C-alpha positions as CSV (number, residue, x, y, z in Angstrom):
1,M,25.2,52.8,-33.1
2,A,28.7,53.7,-32.0
3,N,26.9,55.6,-28.9
4,T,25.3,52.2,-28.0
5,R,28.3,50.0,-28.3
6,N,30.2,52.5,-26.1
7,T,27.5,52.6,-23.4
8,N,27.4,48.9,-23.7
9,T,31.5,48.6,-23.3
10,K,31.3,51.2,-20.2
11,E,28.6,49.2,-18.5
12,E,30.5,45.9,-19.0
13,I,33.5,47.9,-17.9
14,I,31.7,48.9,-14.4
15,L,30.4,45.2,-14.0
16,L,33.5,43.8,-14.1
17,D,35.1,46.6,-11.6
18,Q,32.4,45.7,-9.4
19,E,33.0,42.2,-9.6
20,S,36.7,42.8,-9.1
21,A,36.1,44.7,-6.0
22,R,34.1,42.2,-4.6
23,F,36.5,39.5,-5.3
24,M,39.5,41.4,-3.7
25,K,37.2,42.1,-0.7
26,A,36.2,38.5,-0.3
27,R,39.9,37.5,-0.7
28,T,41.1,39.9,1.8
29,E,38.5,38.9,4.4
30,A,39.3,35.7,3.8
31,Q,43.0,36.0,4.4
32,R,42.5,38.1,7.8
33,V,40.6,35.7,9.4
34,Q,42.8,32.7,8.6
35,F,44.5,33.2,11.9
36,M,41.5,34.1,14.2
37,P,41.3,30.2,15.9
38,T,44.9,30.7,16.7
39,L,44.3,34.1,18.6
40,I,41.2,32.9,20.1
41,A,43.0,29.6,21.3
42,L,46.2,31.8,22.4
43,L,44.0,34.1,24.5
44,L,41.9,31.7,26.4
45,A,44.7,29.4,27.2
46,F,46.9,32.4,28.4
47,L,43.9,33.9,30.5
48,L,42.8,31.1,32.3
49,L,46.3,29.8,32.9
50,G,46.9,33.0,34.4
51,M,43.8,32.7,36.7
52,S,44.9,29.1,37.9
53,V,48.5,30.2,38.6
54,L,46.9,33.3,40.4
55,E,45.0,31.3,42.5
56,Y,48.0,29.2,44.0
57,L,50.4,32.1,43.8
58,S,48.4,34.2,45.9
59,P,46.5,33.3,49.4
60,N,44.2,36.1,49.2
61,F,43.0,35.1,45.7
62,I,40.2,32.5,46.5
63,L,37.6,33.5,43.8
64,F,38.2,30.1,42.1
65,A,39.3,28.1,45.3
66,E,36.3,26.2,46.7
67,P,33.0,28.6,46.7
68,A,31.8,29.6,50.4
69,S,28.7,31.4,49.3
70,W,26.2,32.0,46.7
71,Q,27.5,35.3,45.4
72,V,30.9,33.9,45.2
73,L,30.0,30.9,43.0
74,A,27.9,33.4,40.8
75,L,31.0,35.6,40.4
76,K,33.1,32.7,39.6
77,Q,30.6,31.7,36.7
78,I,30.4,35.3,35.4
79,I,34.4,35.7,35.3
80,H,35.1,32.1,33.9
81,F,32.1,32.1,31.4
82,G,31.0,35.5,31.2
83,L,34.0,38.0,31.2
84,I,36.8,35.8,29.7
85,P,35.0,34.7,26.6
86,L,33.5,38.1,26.0
87,L,36.8,39.6,26.2
88,V,38.1,37.2,23.8
89,I,35.4,37.7,21.4
90,T,35.6,41.7,21.7
91,L,39.0,41.6,20.8
92,V,38.7,39.3,18.0
93,L,35.9,41.2,16.6
94,L,37.8,44.3,16.9
95,I,40.9,43.0,15.0
96,Y,39.6,40.8,12.3
97,K,35.9,42.5,11.8
98,P,34.8,39.2,10.4
99,S,31.3,39.4,8.2
100,I,28.1,38.7,10.0
101,D,27.8,35.6,7.5
102,L,30.4,34.0,9.7
103,L,28.2,33.9,12.5
104,A,25.0,33.3,10.8
105,R,25.4,31.3,7.5
106,H,22.4,28.8,8.0
107,K,18.8,29.3,8.8
108,D,17.4,27.4,12.1
109,K,14.5,25.4,10.8
110,P,12.0,24.1,13.3
111,L,12.7,20.4,12.4
112,S,16.2,20.6,13.3
113,I,15.7,22.6,16.5
114,F,13.1,20.0,17.9
115,S,15.9,17.2,16.7
116,A,18.8,19.1,18.5
117,L,16.7,19.6,21.9
118,W,15.7,15.9,21.8
119,L,18.9,14.6,21.3
120,G,20.7,17.0,23.9
121,I,18.1,15.2,26.7
122,A,18.9,11.7,25.2
123,A,22.8,12.5,24.9
124,A,23.0,13.9,28.7
125,F,20.7,11.3,30.5
126,A,22.7,8.5,28.4
127,Y,26.0,10.1,29.5
128,Y,24.3,10.0,33.1
129,L,23.3,6.2,33.0
130,V,26.6,5.3,31.8
131,V,28.3,6.9,34.7
132,V,26.0,5.4,36.9
133,L,26.5,1.9,35.7
134,L,30.2,2.4,35.9
135,S,30.0,3.6,39.6
136,R,27.7,0.8,40.5
137,I,30.1,-2.0,38.9
138,N,32.9,-0.1,41.0
139,V,35.0,1.4,38.0
140,L,34.1,4.8,39.2
141,D,34.0,5.9,42.7
142,L,31.2,8.6,42.6
143,A,28.7,9.2,39.7
144,K,27.9,12.8,40.9
145,S,31.6,13.8,40.9
146,Y,31.6,12.8,37.1
147,L,29.3,15.7,36.1
148,P,30.3,19.3,35.8
149,A,31.1,20.9,39.0
150,S,28.8,24.1,38.7
151,L,25.9,22.0,37.7
152,N,26.6,19.9,41.3
153,T,27.0,22.9,43.1
154,F,24.0,24.8,41.6
155,E,21.5,21.9,41.9
156,P,20.2,22.6,45.2
157,F,18.9,25.9,44.5
158,L,16.7,24.7,42.0
159,H,14.5,23.2,45.0
160,Q,14.4,26.2,47.1
161,S,12.4,28.9,45.1
162,T,11.6,29.8,41.6
163,G,14.0,33.0,41.8
164,R,16.9,30.6,43.1
165,A,16.3,28.1,40.0
166,V,16.2,30.6,37.6
167,A,19.5,32.2,38.9
168,A,20.9,28.6,39.3
169,L,20.2,27.6,35.5
170,S,21.3,31.2,34.1
171,F,24.5,31.0,35.9
172,S,25.0,27.3,35.1
173,V,23.4,26.8,31.6
174,L,22.7,30.0,29.9
175,L,25.8,31.9,30.7
176,P,28.4,29.3,29.1
177,T,25.7,28.6,26.0
178,V,25.4,32.5,25.3
179,T,29.3,32.9,25.1
180,L,30.8,29.5,24.4
181,V,28.6,28.4,21.4
182,P,29.4,31.6,19.1
183,L,33.1,31.6,20.2
184,L,33.9,28.0,19.6
185,L,31.6,27.3,16.7
186,G,31.1,30.6,14.9
187,L,34.4,32.1,15.1
188,F,36.9,29.2,16.1
189,L,35.5,26.2,14.1
190,T,34.2,27.8,11.0
191,P,37.6,29.2,9.6
192,L,39.3,26.0,10.4
193,L,37.1,24.0,8.6
194,S,37.7,26.6,5.6
195,S,41.9,24.6,5.8
196,E,40.0,21.5,4.2
197,K,41.2,19.7,7.4
198,R,37.8,18.9,8.6
199,M,38.6,15.9,11.3
200,L,41.2,18.1,12.8
201,S,39.2,21.1,12.9
202,L,36.5,19.4,14.6
203,F,39.0,17.5,17.0
204,F,40.7,20.7,18.1
205,T,37.2,22.3,18.6
206,C,36.0,19.4,20.7
207,L,39.2,19.2,22.6
208,L,39.1,23.0,23.5
209,G,35.5,22.9,24.4
210,A,36.4,19.9,26.9
211,L,39.2,21.8,28.6
212,L,37.9,25.2,28.8
213,P,36.0,24.7,31.8
214,L,39.3,23.3,33.5
215,E,37.3,20.1,35.3
216,T,39.1,17.0,35.3
217,Q,36.6,14.7,36.2
218,A,33.6,16.2,34.2
219,F,36.2,16.1,31.0
220,F,34.2,13.4,29.3
221,A,30.7,15.4,30.0
222,Y,31.9,18.5,28.0
223,L,33.8,16.1,25.3
224,L,30.3,14.4,24.4
225,L,28.5,17.9,24.8
226,W,31.3,19.6,22.1
227,I,31.1,16.4,19.7
228,L,27.1,16.9,19.9
229,L,27.5,20.6,19.1
230,T,29.8,20.3,16.6
231,R,28.1,17.7,14.9
232,I,24.9,19.7,14.7
233,Y,26.6,22.9,13.2
234,V,28.6,21.3,10.5
235,T,25.6,19.8,9.1
236,G,24.3,23.1,8.3
237,S,22.1,24.2,11.1
238,G,22.7,27.2,12.7
239,L,24.1,28.6,16.3
240,I,20.5,29.0,17.8
241,T,20.0,25.3,17.2
242,A,23.5,24.2,18.5
243,A,23.1,26.6,21.7
244,I,19.3,25.0,22.2
245,A,21.2,21.5,22.3
246,G,23.7,22.7,24.9
247,A,21.5,24.1,26.7
248,V,18.9,21.2,27.0
249,F,22.2,18.9,27.8
250,M,23.4,20.8,30.4
251,T,19.8,21.4,32.2
252,T,19.3,17.5,31.9
253,L,22.5,16.8,33.6
254,M,21.7,18.8,36.3
255,L,18.2,17.2,36.8
256,A,19.3,13.7,36.1
257,P,20.4,12.4,39.5
258,G,16.8,13.7,40.7
259,L,15.3,12.1,37.7
260,F,16.7,8.7,37.8
261,S,16.1,8.6,41.7
262,L,12.5,9.1,41.0
263,L,12.2,6.4,38.3
264,S,13.9,4.0,40.3
265,S,11.9,4.7,43.3
266,H,9.0,4.0,41.0
267,F,9.7,1.1,39.1
268,I,11.9,-0.8,41.5
269,A,12.4,-0.5,45.2
270,W,16.0,0.6,44.7
271,Q,17.5,-0.1,48.1
272,S,15.6,-3.1,49.0
273,T,16.7,-4.8,45.6
274,S,20.2,-6.7,44.6
275,D,22.7,-5.2,42.4
276,L,21.7,-7.3,39.6
277,Q,18.1,-5.8,39.5
278,G,19.4,-2.5,39.7
279,T,22.0,-3.0,37.1
280,L,19.3,-4.4,34.7
281,L,17.3,-1.3,35.4
282,I,20.1,1.2,34.4
283,F,20.5,-1.2,31.1
284,A,17.0,-0.8,30.5
285,L,16.8,3.1,30.8
286,L,19.7,3.4,28.9
287,L,18.4,1.3,25.8
288,I,15.6,3.1,25.8
289,I,17.3,6.8,25.9
290,L,19.6,5.4,23.2
291,V,16.5,4.3,21.1
292,L,14.9,7.6,21.6
293,G,18.0,9.3,20.7
294,L,17.8,7.7,17.0
295,P,15.7,10.0,15.6
296,G,18.0,13.0,16.1
297,I,21.0,11.3,14.8
298,F,19.3,10.1,11.7
299,H,18.1,13.7,11.4
300,F,21.6,15.4,11.3
301,N,22.9,12.5,9.2
302,L,20.5,13.2,6.2
303,L,21.2,17.1,6.8
304,D,24.9,16.4,6.5
305,R,24.6,13.9,3.3
306,A,22.4,17.0,1.9
307,E,25.0,19.3,2.6
308,R,27.8,17.4,0.8
309,R,25.5,16.8,-2.1
310,N,25.0,20.2,-2.8
311,Q,28.6,21.0,-2.5
312,L,28.1,23.2,0.3
313,A,30.9,22.4,2.8
314,L,30.8,24.7,6.0
315,S,33.5,27.4,5.1
316,V,34.1,30.7,6.0
317,Q,31.9,32.1,3.7
318,P,30.6,29.9,0.8
319,H,31.8,32.3,-2.0
320,I,35.3,33.1,-0.7
321,S,36.6,29.9,0.5
322,K,38.4,29.7,-2.5
323,H,40.1,32.6,-2.1
324,I,42.0,31.7,1.1
325,E,45.7,31.5,0.6
326,K,46.6,27.8,1.7
327,T,50.6,28.1,1.8
328,K,52.1,25.2,3.7
329,D,54.1,27.4,6.3
330,R,51.0,29.6,7.4
331,L,48.9,26.3,7.9
332,T,51.5,24.5,9.6
333,L,52.3,27.7,12.0
334,S,48.5,28.2,12.7
335,W,48.0,24.4,13.7
336,I,51.0,24.2,15.9
337,L,50.0,27.7,17.8
338,I,46.7,25.9,18.6
339,A,48.4,22.8,19.7
340,I,50.5,24.9,22.1
341,S,47.2,26.8,23.4
342,L,45.9,23.2,24.1
343,V,48.8,21.9,26.0
344,L,48.6,25.3,28.0
345,F,44.9,24.2,29.0
346,A,46.2,20.6,29.9
347,L,48.7,22.4,32.1
348,S,46.0,24.5,33.9
349,L,43.9,21.2,34.1
350,I,46.8,19.3,35.5
351,A,47.7,22.3,38.1
352,D,43.8,22.4,39.4
353,Y,43.7,18.8,39.9
354,F,47.0,18.1,41.9
355,L,47.7,21.5,43.5
């Protein structure tokens, strides 16, 4: 009898030791990744600001000037949306060694993927129609200039050959999606949400995503994109679902001018009609697109309600968010450094626009 009690006591002690070890490991990891978003923002800001400064200080460095050929344009995309984000991801993974759960917390469900795909199409085409409408009533100078520059530059290659079309989509859509979605959503946004400042975390993520391409006129296109992606991600959907929405959004923006011209030429002889008829066509198309996008919006709203109801708020990891040390000084320093990095991004954007 005494031996049985001793055995049970030893087993309980072992279980307690294991639970304590798991607790300390989770607490340590939570503390380590707390400043991970700050490092990501600062590294991106300094690297891209350095590239912008180098472009204007060195006459021989023309990579980020107006691209002169297909090869130069492709190299620019590889550096800006490939090498720099991958370098930041590598440094962050080496320094913090975050758990895989940080990037793969949720499963990608077929219905969510379909909703994200359709919502990406609706959001992109609605944005383009709004820009065309504002351009038509002389609020904007040229509709095409308010699309991302890479899409405008690569768009002619879609009509040359299959190989050129695949390459154009790879450099302008696939490359930024593969690198930026896990970086900004998985490694940047997720630890920020663990600070319980949900709206501030979403604001910084969307602003960083909009500033990172360093395109002044396409700022609102990228801002809309990251509002869409963060909304999809915080509802509990995975990175694959968000990546599909982002890729479809960018692809639709690239194809939107051609699709819009095709629709206008079939329904109304665009050049021979009055401005009123053309404006009414834009309003009709915009209304149709917005209505078609409502199912996707409702789907992710329902997911978000279920997420809140089950108390599974997005965090570093569900079981360790309560272990994070939330001292006032540490949080304040983190937010200040992120704000400084965004100011550096804004300076890069201003330099790119005026110089």
